[in-house]
PQR file of N, CA, C, O and H, with PARSE charges and radii, in Angstrom:
ATOM      1  N   ALA A   1      -9.130   1.313  -6.431 -0.4000 1.5000
ATOM      2  CA  ALA A   1     -10.081   2.427  -6.715 -0.0000 2.0000
ATOM      3  C   ALA A   1      -9.397   3.689  -6.039  0.5500 1.7000
ATOM      4  O   ALA A   1      -9.474   4.785  -6.594 -0.5500 1.4000
ATOM      5  N   ILE A   2      -8.772   3.536  -4.915 -0.4000 1.5000
ATOM      6  CA  ILE A   2      -8.118   4.628  -4.145 -0.0000 2.0000
ATOM      7  C   ILE A   2      -6.977   5.109  -4.915  0.5500 1.7000
ATOM      8  O   ILE A   2      -6.691   6.292  -5.101 -0.5500 1.4000
ATOM      9  H   ILE A   2      -8.709   2.646  -4.464  0.4000 1.0000
ATOM     10  N   GLN A   3      -6.278   3.964  -5.398 -0.4000 1.5000
ATOM     11  CA  GLN A   3      -5.096   4.344  -6.168 -0.0000 2.0000
ATOM     12  C   GLN A   3      -5.369   5.038  -7.123  0.5500 1.7000
ATOM     13  O   GLN A   3      -4.750   6.100  -7.200 -0.5500 1.4000
ATOM     14  H   GLN A   3      -6.511   3.003  -5.247  0.4000 1.0000
ATOM     15  N   ALA A   4      -6.385   4.714  -8.205 -0.4000 1.5000
ATOM     16  CA  ALA A   4      -6.700   5.430  -9.358 -0.0000 2.0000
ATOM     17  C   ALA A   4      -7.077   6.749  -9.054  0.5500 1.7000
ATOM     18  O   ALA A   4      -6.589   7.610  -9.786 -0.5500 1.4000
ATOM     19  H   ALA A   4      -6.887   3.852  -8.142  0.4000 1.0000
ATOM     20  N   ILE A   5      -7.978   7.195  -7.969 -0.4000 1.5000
ATOM     21  CA  ILE A   5      -8.248   8.457  -7.723 -0.0000 2.0000
ATOM     22  C   ILE A   5      -7.092   9.567  -7.190  0.5500 1.7000
ATOM     23  O   ILE A   5      -7.055  10.792  -7.299 -0.5500 1.4000
ATOM     24  H   ILE A   5      -8.374   6.496  -7.374  0.4000 1.0000
ATOM     25  N   ASN A   6      -6.345   8.793  -6.689 -0.4000 1.5000
ATOM     26  CA  ASN A   6      -5.118   9.420  -6.015 -0.0000 2.0000
ATOM     27  C   ASN A   6      -3.945   9.621  -7.073  0.5500 1.7000
ATOM     28  O   ASN A   6      -2.988  10.374  -6.891 -0.5500 1.4000
ATOM     29  H   ASN A   6      -6.374   7.798  -6.601  0.4000 1.0000
ATOM     30  N   GLY A   7      -4.182   8.748  -8.338 -0.4000 1.5000
ATOM     31  CA  GLY A   7      -3.103   9.185  -9.341 -0.0000 2.0000
ATOM     32  C   GLY A   7      -2.099   8.197  -9.220  0.5500 1.7000
ATOM     33  O   GLY A   7      -1.080   8.366  -9.891 -0.5500 1.4000
ATOM     34  H   GLY A   7      -4.960   8.136  -8.486  0.4000 1.0000
ATOM     35  N   HIS A   8      -2.195   7.083  -8.411 -0.4000 1.5000
ATOM     36  CA  HIS A   8      -1.258   6.192  -8.129 -0.0000 2.0000
ATOM     37  C   HIS A   8      -1.567   4.685  -8.945  0.5500 1.7000
ATOM     38  O   HIS A   8      -1.873   3.659  -8.338 -0.5500 1.4000
ATOM     39  H   HIS A   8      -3.022   6.946  -7.866  0.4000 1.0000
ATOM     40  N   THR A   9      -1.429   4.775 -10.360 -0.4000 1.5000
ATOM     41  CA  THR A   9      -1.896   3.618 -11.147 -0.0000 2.0000
ATOM     42  C   THR A   9      -0.762   3.084 -11.842  0.5500 1.7000
ATOM     43  O   THR A   9      -0.949   2.246 -12.725 -0.5500 1.4000
ATOM     44  H   THR A   9      -1.180   5.608 -10.853  0.4000 1.0000
ATOM     45  N   ASN A  10       0.424   3.483 -11.539 -0.4000 1.5000
ATOM     46  CA  ASN A  10       1.638   2.775 -12.248 -0.0000 2.0000
ATOM     47  C   ASN A  10       1.905   1.298 -11.745  0.5500 1.7000
ATOM     48  O   ASN A  10       2.849   0.670 -12.225 -0.5500 1.4000
ATOM     49  H   ASN A  10       0.576   4.164 -10.822  0.4000 1.0000
ATOM     50  N   MET A  11       1.080   0.734 -10.778 -0.4000 1.5000
ATOM     51  CA  MET A  11       1.319  -0.734 -10.246 -0.0000 2.0000
ATOM     52  C   MET A  11      -0.011  -1.310 -10.093  0.5500 1.7000
ATOM     53  O   MET A  11      -0.888  -0.808  -9.390 -0.5500 1.4000
ATOM     54  H   MET A  11       0.313   1.244 -10.388  0.4000 1.0000
ATOM     55  N   SER A  12      -0.144  -2.499 -10.849 -0.4000 1.5000
ATOM     56  CA  SER A  12      -1.472  -3.318 -10.435 -0.0000 2.0000
ATOM     57  C   SER A  12      -1.438  -3.832  -9.124  0.5500 1.7000
ATOM     58  O   SER A  12      -0.433  -3.980  -8.429 -0.5500 1.4000
ATOM     59  H   SER A  12       0.569  -2.906 -11.419  0.4000 1.0000
ATOM     60  N   ALA A  13      -2.750  -4.126  -8.799 -0.4000 1.5000
ATOM     61  CA  ALA A  13      -3.058  -4.645  -7.141 -0.0000 2.0000
ATOM     62  C   ALA A  13      -2.008  -5.689  -7.127  0.5500 1.7000
ATOM     63  O   ALA A  13      -1.257  -5.613  -6.154 -0.5500 1.4000
ATOM     64  H   ALA A  13      -3.566  -4.006  -9.364  0.4000 1.0000
ATOM     65  N   GLU A  14      -1.757  -6.698  -8.014 -0.4000 1.5000
ATOM     66  CA  GLU A  14      -1.123  -7.960  -7.951 -0.0000 2.0000
ATOM     67  C   GLU A  14       0.426  -7.605  -7.888  0.5500 1.7000
ATOM     68  O   GLU A  14       1.173  -8.222  -7.128 -0.5500 1.4000
ATOM     69  H   GLU A  14      -2.367  -6.759  -8.804  0.4000 1.0000
ATOM     70  N   GLU A  15       0.873  -6.597  -8.710 -0.4000 1.5000
ATOM     71  CA  GLU A  15       2.310  -6.089  -8.465 -0.0000 2.0000
ATOM     72  C   GLU A  15       2.576  -5.488  -7.275  0.5500 1.7000
ATOM     73  O   GLU A  15       3.639  -5.666  -6.681 -0.5500 1.4000
ATOM     74  H   GLU A  15       0.266  -6.096  -9.327  0.4000 1.0000
ATOM     75  N   PHE A  16       1.405  -4.558  -6.743 -0.4000 1.5000
ATOM     76  CA  PHE A  16       1.680  -4.142  -5.545 -0.0000 2.0000
ATOM     77  C   PHE A  16       1.925  -5.202  -4.474  0.5500 1.7000
ATOM     78  O   PHE A  16       2.963  -5.242  -3.814 -0.5500 1.4000
ATOM     79  H   PHE A  16       0.541  -4.414  -7.226  0.4000 1.0000
ATOM     80  N   THR A  17       0.852  -6.106  -4.332 -0.4000 1.5000
ATOM     81  CA  THR A  17       0.889  -7.275  -3.531 -0.0000 2.0000
ATOM     82  C   THR A  17       2.283  -8.111  -3.270  0.5500 1.7000
ATOM     83  O   THR A  17       2.781  -8.304  -2.161 -0.5500 1.4000
ATOM     84  H   THR A  17       0.009  -6.074  -4.869  0.4000 1.0000
ATOM     85  N   ASN A  18       2.785  -8.551  -4.491 -0.4000 1.5000
ATOM     86  CA  ASN A  18       3.983  -9.323  -4.745 -0.0000 2.0000
ATOM     87  C   ASN A  18       4.964  -8.466  -4.181  0.5500 1.7000
ATOM     88  O   ASN A  18       5.740  -8.964  -3.366 -0.5500 1.4000
ATOM     89  H   ASN A  18       2.380  -8.394  -5.391  0.4000 1.0000
ATOM     90  N   MET A  19       5.088  -6.967  -4.543 -0.4000 1.5000
ATOM     91  CA  MET A  19       6.217  -6.113  -4.055 -0.0000 2.0000
ATOM     92  C   MET A  19       6.235  -6.295  -2.549  0.5500 1.7000
ATOM     93  O   MET A  19       7.295  -6.682  -2.058 -0.5500 1.4000
ATOM     94  H   MET A  19       4.458  -6.563  -5.205  0.4000 1.0000
ATOM     95  N   ILE A  20       5.066  -6.037  -1.647 -0.4000 1.5000
ATOM     96  CA  ILE A  20       4.900  -6.108  -0.345 -0.0000 2.0000
ATOM     97  C   ILE A  20       5.501  -7.524   0.190  0.5500 1.7000
ATOM     98  O   ILE A  20       6.313  -7.556   1.114 -0.5500 1.4000
ATOM     99  H   ILE A  20       4.205  -5.722  -2.046  0.4000 1.0000
ATOM    100  N   PHE A  21       5.021  -8.712  -0.485 -0.4000 1.5000
ATOM    101  CA  PHE A  21       5.572  -9.858   0.260 -0.0000 2.0000
ATOM    102  C   PHE A  21       7.058  -9.867   0.235  0.5500 1.7000
ATOM    103  O   PHE A  21       7.744 -10.107   1.228 -0.5500 1.4000
ATOM    104  H   PHE A  21       4.361  -8.687  -1.235  0.4000 1.0000
ATOM    105  N   GLN A  22       7.603  -9.547  -1.151 -0.4000 1.5000
ATOM    106  CA  GLN A  22       9.090  -9.793  -1.221 -0.0000 2.0000
ATOM    107  C   GLN A  22       9.893  -8.777  -0.278  0.5500 1.7000
ATOM    108  O   GLN A  22      11.091  -8.932  -0.043 -0.5500 1.4000
ATOM    109  H   GLN A  22       7.045  -9.352  -1.958  0.4000 1.0000
ATOM    110  N   LYS A  23       9.177  -7.788   0.208 -0.4000 1.5000
ATOM    111  CA  LYS A  23       9.979  -6.831   0.883 -0.0000 2.0000
ATOM    112  C   LYS A  23       9.928  -7.281   2.423  0.5500 1.7000
ATOM    113  O   LYS A  23      10.925  -7.178   3.137 -0.5500 1.4000
ATOM    114  H   LYS A  23       8.204  -7.662   0.017  0.4000 1.0000
ATOM    115  N   ILE A  24       8.707  -7.788   2.891 -0.4000 1.5000
ATOM    116  CA  ILE A  24       8.409  -7.953   4.322 -0.0000 2.0000
ATOM    117  C   ILE A  24       7.804  -9.260   4.801  0.5500 1.7000
ATOM    118  O   ILE A  24       7.322  -9.305   5.933 -0.5500 1.4000
ATOM    119  H   ILE A  24       7.897  -7.872   2.310  0.4000 1.0000
ATOM    120  N   ASP A  25       7.798 -10.461   3.912 -0.4000 1.5000
ATOM    121  CA  ASP A  25       7.417 -11.784   4.209 -0.0000 2.0000
ATOM    122  C   ASP A  25       8.794 -12.361   4.662  0.5500 1.7000
ATOM    123  O   ASP A  25       9.415 -13.047   3.851 -0.5500 1.4000
ATOM    124  H   ASP A  25       8.190 -10.424   2.993  0.4000 1.0000
ATOM    125  N   VAL A  26       9.372 -12.106   6.041 -0.4000 1.5000
ATOM    126  CA  VAL A  26      10.456 -12.291   6.525 -0.0000 2.0000
ATOM    127  C   VAL A  26      10.715 -13.897   6.626  0.5500 1.7000
ATOM    128  O   VAL A  26      11.848 -14.377   6.588 -0.5500 1.4000
ATOM    129  H   VAL A  26       8.867 -11.548   6.701  0.4000 1.0000
ATOM    130  N   ASN A  27       9.688 -14.562   6.741 -0.4000 1.5000
ATOM    131  CA  ASN A  27      10.046 -15.965   7.094 -0.0000 2.0000
ATOM    132  C   ASN A  27       9.786 -16.841   5.644  0.5500 1.7000
ATOM    133  O   ASN A  27      10.114 -18.019   5.506 -0.5500 1.4000
ATOM    134  H   ASN A  27       8.767 -14.173   6.772  0.4000 1.0000
ATOM    135  N   ASN A  28       9.142 -16.026   4.621 -0.4000 1.5000
ATOM    136  CA  ASN A  28       9.041 -16.680   3.039 -0.0000 2.0000
ATOM    137  C   ASN A  28       7.918 -17.598   3.058  0.5500 1.7000
ATOM    138  O   ASN A  28       7.819 -18.297   2.049 -0.5500 1.4000
ATOM    139  H   ASN A  28       8.876 -15.068   4.732  0.4000 1.0000
ATOM    140  N   ASP A  29       6.963 -17.778   4.055 -0.4000 1.5000
ATOM    141  CA  ASP A  29       6.083 -18.531   4.067 -0.0000 2.0000
ATOM    142  C   ASP A  29       4.830 -18.167   2.992  0.5500 1.7000
ATOM    143  O   ASP A  29       4.043 -19.066   2.695 -0.5500 1.4000
ATOM    144  H   ASP A  29       7.043 -17.210   4.874  0.4000 1.0000
ATOM    145  N   GLY A  30       4.706 -17.074   2.532 -0.4000 1.5000
ATOM    146  CA  GLY A  30       3.631 -16.801   1.617 -0.0000 2.0000
ATOM    147  C   GLY A  30       2.455 -16.186   2.302  0.5500 1.7000
ATOM    148  O   GLY A  30       1.411 -15.950   1.694 -0.5500 1.4000
ATOM    149  H   GLY A  30       5.345 -16.344   2.774  0.4000 1.0000
ATOM    150  N   GLU A  31       2.623 -15.935   3.534 -0.4000 1.5000
ATOM    151  CA  GLU A  31       1.558 -15.332   4.373 -0.0000 2.0000
ATOM    152  C   GLU A  31       2.293 -14.191   5.062  0.5500 1.7000
ATOM    153  O   GLU A  31       3.516 -14.198   5.195 -0.5500 1.4000
ATOM    154  H   GLU A  31       3.471 -16.127   4.027  0.4000 1.0000
ATOM    155  N   LEU A  32       1.439 -13.130   5.531 -0.4000 1.5000
ATOM    156  CA  LEU A  32       1.946 -11.917   6.436 -0.0000 2.0000
ATOM    157  C   LEU A  32       0.961 -11.870   7.513  0.5500 1.7000
ATOM    158  O   LEU A  32      -0.259 -11.708   7.479 -0.5500 1.4000
ATOM    159  H   LEU A  32       0.444 -13.124   5.423  0.4000 1.0000
ATOM    160  N   THR A  33       1.956 -12.089   8.685 -0.4000 1.5000
ATOM    161  CA  THR A  33       1.103 -11.802   9.851 -0.0000 2.0000
ATOM    162  C   THR A  33       1.014 -10.454  10.133  0.5500 1.7000
ATOM    163  O   THR A  33       1.760  -9.713   9.493 -0.5500 1.4000
ATOM    164  H   THR A  33       2.947 -12.220   8.712  0.4000 1.0000
ATOM    165  N   LEU A  34       0.227  -9.946  10.990 -0.4000 1.5000
ATOM    166  CA  LEU A  34       0.091  -8.575  11.335 -0.0000 2.0000
ATOM    167  C   LEU A  34       1.308  -8.029  11.580  0.5500 1.7000
ATOM    168  O   LEU A  34       1.728  -7.036  10.986 -0.5500 1.4000
ATOM    169  H   LEU A  34      -0.379 -10.548  11.510  0.4000 1.0000
ATOM    170  N   GLU A  35       1.962  -8.683  12.512 -0.4000 1.5000
ATOM    171  CA  GLU A  35       3.419  -8.196  13.174 -0.0000 2.0000
ATOM    172  C   GLU A  35       4.436  -8.081  11.815  0.5500 1.7000
ATOM    173  O   GLU A  35       5.039  -7.017  11.676 -0.5500 1.4000
ATOM    174  H   GLU A  35       1.621  -9.490  12.995  0.4000 1.0000
ATOM    175  N   GLU A  36       4.627  -9.119  10.848 -0.4000 1.5000
ATOM    176  CA  GLU A  36       5.332  -9.005   9.777 -0.0000 2.0000
ATOM    177  C   GLU A  36       4.959  -7.660   9.030  0.5500 1.7000
ATOM    178  O   GLU A  36       5.869  -6.855   8.829 -0.5500 1.4000
ATOM    179  H   GLU A  36       4.137  -9.983  10.961  0.4000 1.0000
ATOM    180  N   PHE A  37       3.949  -7.431   8.697 -0.4000 1.5000
ATOM    181  CA  PHE A  37       3.301  -6.054   8.166 -0.0000 2.0000
ATOM    182  C   PHE A  37       3.722  -5.130   8.780  0.5500 1.7000
ATOM    183  O   PHE A  37       4.595  -4.434   8.262 -0.5500 1.4000
ATOM    184  H   PHE A  37       3.210  -8.084   8.860  0.4000 1.0000
ATOM    185  N   ILE A  38       3.345  -4.903   9.775 -0.4000 1.5000
ATOM    186  CA  ILE A  38       3.537  -3.657  10.842 -0.0000 2.0000
ATOM    187  C   ILE A  38       5.105  -3.335  10.765  0.5500 1.7000
ATOM    188  O   ILE A  38       5.575  -2.264  10.379 -0.5500 1.4000
ATOM    189  H   ILE A  38       2.635  -5.468  10.196  0.4000 1.0000
ATOM    190  N   ASN A  39       5.849  -4.478  11.210 -0.4000 1.5000
ATOM    191  CA  ASN A  39       7.444  -4.404  11.338 -0.0000 2.0000
ATOM    192  C   ASN A  39       8.032  -3.990   9.908  0.5500 1.7000
ATOM    193  O   ASN A  39       8.857  -3.085   9.782 -0.5500 1.4000
ATOM    194  H   ASN A  39       5.467  -5.347  11.524  0.4000 1.0000
ATOM    195  N   GLY A  40       7.474  -4.822   8.730 -0.4000 1.5000
ATOM    196  CA  GLY A  40       8.227  -4.325   7.546 -0.0000 2.0000
ATOM    197  C   GLY A  40       7.943  -3.174   7.137  0.5500 1.7000
ATOM    198  O   GLY A  40       8.869  -2.560   6.606 -0.5500 1.4000
ATOM    199  H   GLY A  40       6.804  -5.557   8.832  0.4000 1.0000
ATOM    200  N   VAL A  41       6.703  -2.546   7.229 -0.4000 1.5000
ATOM    201  CA  VAL A  41       6.378  -1.154   6.798 -0.0000 2.0000
ATOM    202  C   VAL A  41       7.171  -0.230   7.664  0.5500 1.7000
ATOM    203  O   VAL A  41       7.756   0.712   7.130 -0.5500 1.4000
ATOM    204  H   VAL A  41       5.951  -3.045   7.660  0.4000 1.0000
ATOM    205  N   GLU A  42       7.234  -0.403   8.855 -0.4000 1.5000
ATOM    206  CA  GLU A  42       7.902   0.625   9.785 -0.0000 2.0000
ATOM    207  C   GLU A  42       9.383   0.730   9.423  0.5500 1.7000
ATOM    208  O   GLU A  42       9.941   1.811   9.615 -0.5500 1.4000
ATOM    209  H   GLU A  42       6.759  -1.168   9.289  0.4000 1.0000
ATOM    210  N   LYS A  43      10.103  -0.349   8.890 -0.4000 1.5000
ATOM    211  CA  LYS A  43      11.488  -0.588   8.608 -0.0000 2.0000
ATOM    212  C   LYS A  43      11.594   0.005   7.176  0.5500 1.7000
ATOM    213  O   LYS A  43      12.771   0.230   6.895 -0.5500 1.4000
ATOM    214  H   LYS A  43       9.651  -1.227   8.734  0.4000 1.0000
ATOM    215  N   ASP A  44      10.859   0.275   6.341 -0.4000 1.5000
ATOM    216  CA  ASP A  44      11.153   0.658   4.957 -0.0000 2.0000
ATOM    217  C   ASP A  44      10.262   2.066   4.603  0.5500 1.7000
ATOM    218  O   ASP A  44       9.069   2.265   4.378 -0.5500 1.4000
ATOM    219  H   ASP A  44       9.903   0.093   6.570  0.4000 1.0000
ATOM    220  N   LYS A  45      11.403   2.891   4.666 -0.4000 1.5000
ATOM    221  CA  LYS A  45      10.727   4.507   4.249 -0.0000 2.0000
ATOM    222  C   LYS A  45      10.063   4.451   3.175  0.5500 1.7000
ATOM    223  O   LYS A  45       8.967   5.007   3.252 -0.5500 1.4000
ATOM    224  H   LYS A  45      12.373   2.729   4.849  0.4000 1.0000
ATOM    225  N   ASP A  46      10.382   3.863   1.933 -0.4000 1.5000
ATOM    226  CA  ASP A  46       9.785   3.984   0.794 -0.0000 2.0000
ATOM    227  C   ASP A  46       8.378   3.393   0.940  0.5500 1.7000
ATOM    228  O   ASP A  46       7.376   4.081   0.742 -0.5500 1.4000
ATOM    229  H   ASP A  46      11.272   3.412   1.871  0.4000 1.0000
ATOM    230  N   LEU A  47       8.328   2.145   1.278 -0.4000 1.5000
ATOM    231  CA  LEU A  47       6.982   1.353   1.701 -0.0000 2.0000
ATOM    232  C   LEU A  47       6.196   1.996   2.212  0.5500 1.7000
ATOM    233  O   LEU A  47       5.025   1.963   1.834 -0.5500 1.4000
ATOM    234  H   LEU A  47       9.142   1.586   1.439  0.4000 1.0000
ATOM    235  N   MET A  48       6.630   2.811   3.275 -0.4000 1.5000
ATOM    236  CA  MET A  48       5.514   3.522   4.352 -0.0000 2.0000
ATOM    237  C   MET A  48       5.159   4.698   3.472  0.5500 1.7000
ATOM    238  O   MET A  48       3.988   5.052   3.610 -0.5500 1.4000
ATOM    239  H   MET A  48       7.582   2.838   3.581  0.4000 1.0000
ATOM    240  N   GLU A  49       5.830   5.357   2.651 -0.4000 1.5000
ATOM    241  CA  GLU A  49       5.373   6.672   1.914 -0.0000 2.0000
ATOM    242  C   GLU A  49       4.526   6.185   0.994  0.5500 1.7000
ATOM    243  O   GLU A  49       3.479   6.805   0.807 -0.5500 1.4000
ATOM    244  H   GLU A  49       6.781   5.070   2.539  0.4000 1.0000
ATOM    245  N   LEU A  50       4.798   4.990   0.236 -0.4000 1.5000
ATOM    246  CA  LEU A  50       3.794   4.370  -0.865 -0.0000 2.0000
ATOM    247  C   LEU A  50       2.299   3.971   0.040  0.5500 1.7000
ATOM    248  O   LEU A  50       1.209   4.412  -0.324 -0.5500 1.4000
ATOM    249  H   LEU A  50       5.648   4.486   0.388  0.4000 1.0000
ATOM    250  N   ILE A  51       2.421   3.321   0.921 -0.4000 1.5000
ATOM    251  CA  ILE A  51       1.188   2.899   1.432 -0.0000 2.0000
ATOM    252  C   ILE A  51       0.559   4.113   1.996  0.5500 1.7000
ATOM    253  O   ILE A  51      -0.664   4.122   1.852 -0.5500 1.4000
ATOM    254  H   ILE A  51       3.307   2.963   1.216  0.4000 1.0000
ATOM    255  N   THR A  52       1.116   5.251   2.664 -0.4000 1.5000
ATOM    256  CA  THR A  52       0.713   6.326   3.166 -0.0000 2.0000
ATOM    257  C   THR A  52      -0.217   7.055   1.925  0.5500 1.7000
ATOM    258  O   THR A  52      -1.399   7.380   2.040 -0.5500 1.4000
ATOM    259  H   THR A  52       2.109   5.243   2.781  0.4000 1.0000
ATOM    260  N   LYS A  53       0.526   7.202   0.868 -0.4000 1.5000
ATOM    261  CA  LYS A  53      -0.208   7.705  -0.563 -0.0000 2.0000
ATOM    262  C   LYS A  53      -1.323   6.967  -0.949  0.5500 1.7000
ATOM    263  O   LYS A  53      -2.383   7.488  -1.296 -0.5500 1.4000
ATOM    264  H   LYS A  53       1.486   6.939   0.774  0.4000 1.0000
ATOM    265  N   SER A  54      -1.071   5.493  -0.888 -0.4000 1.5000
ATOM    266  CA  SER A  54      -2.129   4.860  -1.575 -0.0000 2.0000
ATOM    267  C   SER A  54      -3.184   4.897  -0.810  0.5500 1.7000
ATOM    268  O   SER A  54      -4.227   4.874  -1.462 -0.5500 1.4000
ATOM    269  H   SER A  54      -0.210   5.069  -0.607  0.4000 1.0000
ATOM    270  N   PHE A  55      -3.342   4.954   0.523 -0.4000 1.5000
ATOM    271  CA  PHE A  55      -4.597   5.075   1.357 -0.0000 2.0000
ATOM    272  C   PHE A  55      -4.913   6.490   1.924  0.5500 1.7000
ATOM    273  O   PHE A  55      -5.641   6.656   2.903 -0.5500 1.4000
ATOM    274  H   PHE A  55      -2.494   4.973   1.053  0.4000 1.0000
ATOM    275  N   ASP A  56      -4.360   7.415   1.291 -0.4000 1.5000
ATOM    276  CA  ASP A  56      -4.718   8.577   1.445 -0.0000 2.0000
ATOM    277  C   ASP A  56      -6.175   9.058   0.789  0.5500 1.7000
ATOM    278  O   ASP A  56      -6.300   9.325  -0.406 -0.5500 1.4000
ATOM    279  H   ASP A  56      -3.769   7.281   0.496  0.4000 1.0000
ATOM    280  N   LEU A  57      -7.129   9.116   1.653 -0.4000 1.5000
ATOM    281  CA  LEU A  57      -8.411   9.346   1.360 -0.0000 2.0000
ATOM    282  C   LEU A  57      -8.824  10.745   1.109  0.5500 1.7000
ATOM    283  O   LEU A  57      -9.968  10.978   0.719 -0.5500 1.4000
ATOM    284  H   LEU A  57      -7.027   8.898   2.624  0.4000 1.0000
ATOM    285  N   SER A  58      -7.990  11.659   1.302 -0.4000 1.5000
ATOM    286  CA  SER A  58      -8.331  13.047   0.879 -0.0000 2.0000
ATOM    287  C   SER A  58      -8.849  13.423  -0.446  0.5500 1.7000
ATOM    288  O   SER A  58      -9.680  14.327  -0.528 -0.5500 1.4000
ATOM    289  H   SER A  58      -7.061  11.469   1.619  0.4000 1.0000
ATOM    290  N   ASN A  59      -8.471  12.868  -1.377 -0.4000 1.5000
ATOM    291  CA  ASN A  59      -9.072  12.929  -2.743 -0.0000 2.0000
ATOM    292  C   ASN A  59     -10.193  12.326  -2.936  0.5500 1.7000
ATOM    293  O   ASN A  59     -10.991  12.828  -3.728 -0.5500 1.4000
ATOM    294  H   ASN A  59      -7.796  12.134  -1.310  0.4000 1.0000
ATOM    295  N   VAL A  60     -10.501  11.144  -2.275 -0.4000 1.5000
ATOM    296  CA  VAL A  60     -11.716  10.411  -2.469 -0.0000 2.0000
ATOM    297  C   VAL A  60     -12.714  11.582  -1.819  0.5500 1.7000
ATOM    298  O   VAL A  60     -13.631  11.994  -2.529 -0.5500 1.4000
ATOM    299  H   VAL A  60      -9.853  10.736  -1.632  0.4000 1.0000
ATOM    300  N   LEU A  61     -12.559  12.063  -0.616 -0.4000 1.5000
ATOM    301  CA  LEU A  61     -13.576  12.847  -0.015 -0.0000 2.0000
ATOM    302  C   LEU A  61     -13.922  14.171  -0.848  0.5500 1.7000
ATOM    303  O   LEU A  61     -15.046  14.672  -0.871 -0.5500 1.4000
ATOM    304  H   LEU A  61     -11.814  11.729  -0.039  0.4000 1.0000
ATOM    305  N   LYS A  62     -12.973  14.598  -1.427 -0.4000 1.5000
ATOM    306  CA  LYS A  62     -13.120  15.862  -2.366 -0.0000 2.0000
ATOM    307  C   LYS A  62     -14.086  15.280  -3.684  0.5500 1.7000
ATOM    308  O   LYS A  62     -14.953  16.029  -4.135 -0.5500 1.4000
ATOM    309  H   LYS A  62     -12.060  14.191  -1.409  0.4000 1.0000
ATOM    310  N   VAL A  63     -13.920  14.139  -4.169 -0.4000 1.5000
ATOM    311  CA  VAL A  63     -14.474  13.557  -5.304 -0.0000 2.0000
ATOM    312  C   VAL A  63     -15.910  13.385  -4.860  0.5500 1.7000
ATOM    313  O   VAL A  63     -16.793  13.610  -5.687 -0.5500 1.4000
ATOM    314  H   VAL A  63     -13.216  13.531  -3.802  0.4000 1.0000
ATOM    315  N   ILE A  64     -16.236  13.001  -3.611 -0.4000 1.5000
ATOM    316  CA  ILE A  64     -17.585  12.760  -2.931 -0.0000 2.0000
ATOM    317  C   ILE A  64     -18.170  14.135  -2.841  0.5500 1.7000
ATOM    318  O   ILE A  64     -19.217  14.291  -3.468 -0.5500 1.4000
ATOM    319  H   ILE A  64     -15.519  12.818  -2.938  0.4000 1.0000
ATOM    320  N   GLN A  65     -17.762  15.022  -2.271 -0.4000 1.5000
ATOM    321  CA  GLN A  65     -18.160  16.226  -1.890 -0.0000 2.0000
ATOM    322  C   GLN A  65     -18.443  17.106  -3.200  0.5500 1.7000
ATOM    323  O   GLN A  65     -19.386  17.898  -3.196 -0.5500 1.4000
ATOM    324  H   GLN A  65     -16.911  14.894  -1.761  0.4000 1.0000
ATOM    325  N   ASN A  66     -17.667  16.967  -4.251 -0.4000 1.5000
ATOM    326  CA  ASN A  66     -17.857  17.633  -5.449 -0.0000 2.0000
ATOM    327  C   ASN A  66     -18.892  16.756  -6.510  0.5500 1.7000
ATOM    328  O   ASN A  66     -19.099  17.103  -7.672 -0.5500 1.4000
ATOM    329  H   ASN A  66     -16.902  16.324  -4.254  0.4000 1.0000
ATOM    330  N   GLY A  67     -19.365  15.803  -5.996 -0.4000 1.5000
ATOM    331  CA  GLY A  67     -20.390  14.975  -6.813 -0.0000 2.0000
ATOM    332  C   GLY A  67     -19.544  14.365  -7.922  0.5500 1.7000
ATOM    333  O   GLY A  67     -20.065  13.634  -8.764 -0.5500 1.4000
ATOM    334  H   GLY A  67     -19.196  15.521  -5.051  0.4000 1.0000
TER
END
């Protein structure tokens, strides 16, 4: 929902999740530890930007304020 409000709808939730795992599941066990996630995002500029935009709540707040 946040992605839709912010206009980031070019990727499904499943595609987004798969992309995250491909990039940062370093031991390829199909699970992400918090450490893997943080380290992976910190090392990948594009992923950091995408996640930052995806979780930007400023447009959500505007929608709420404007009814």
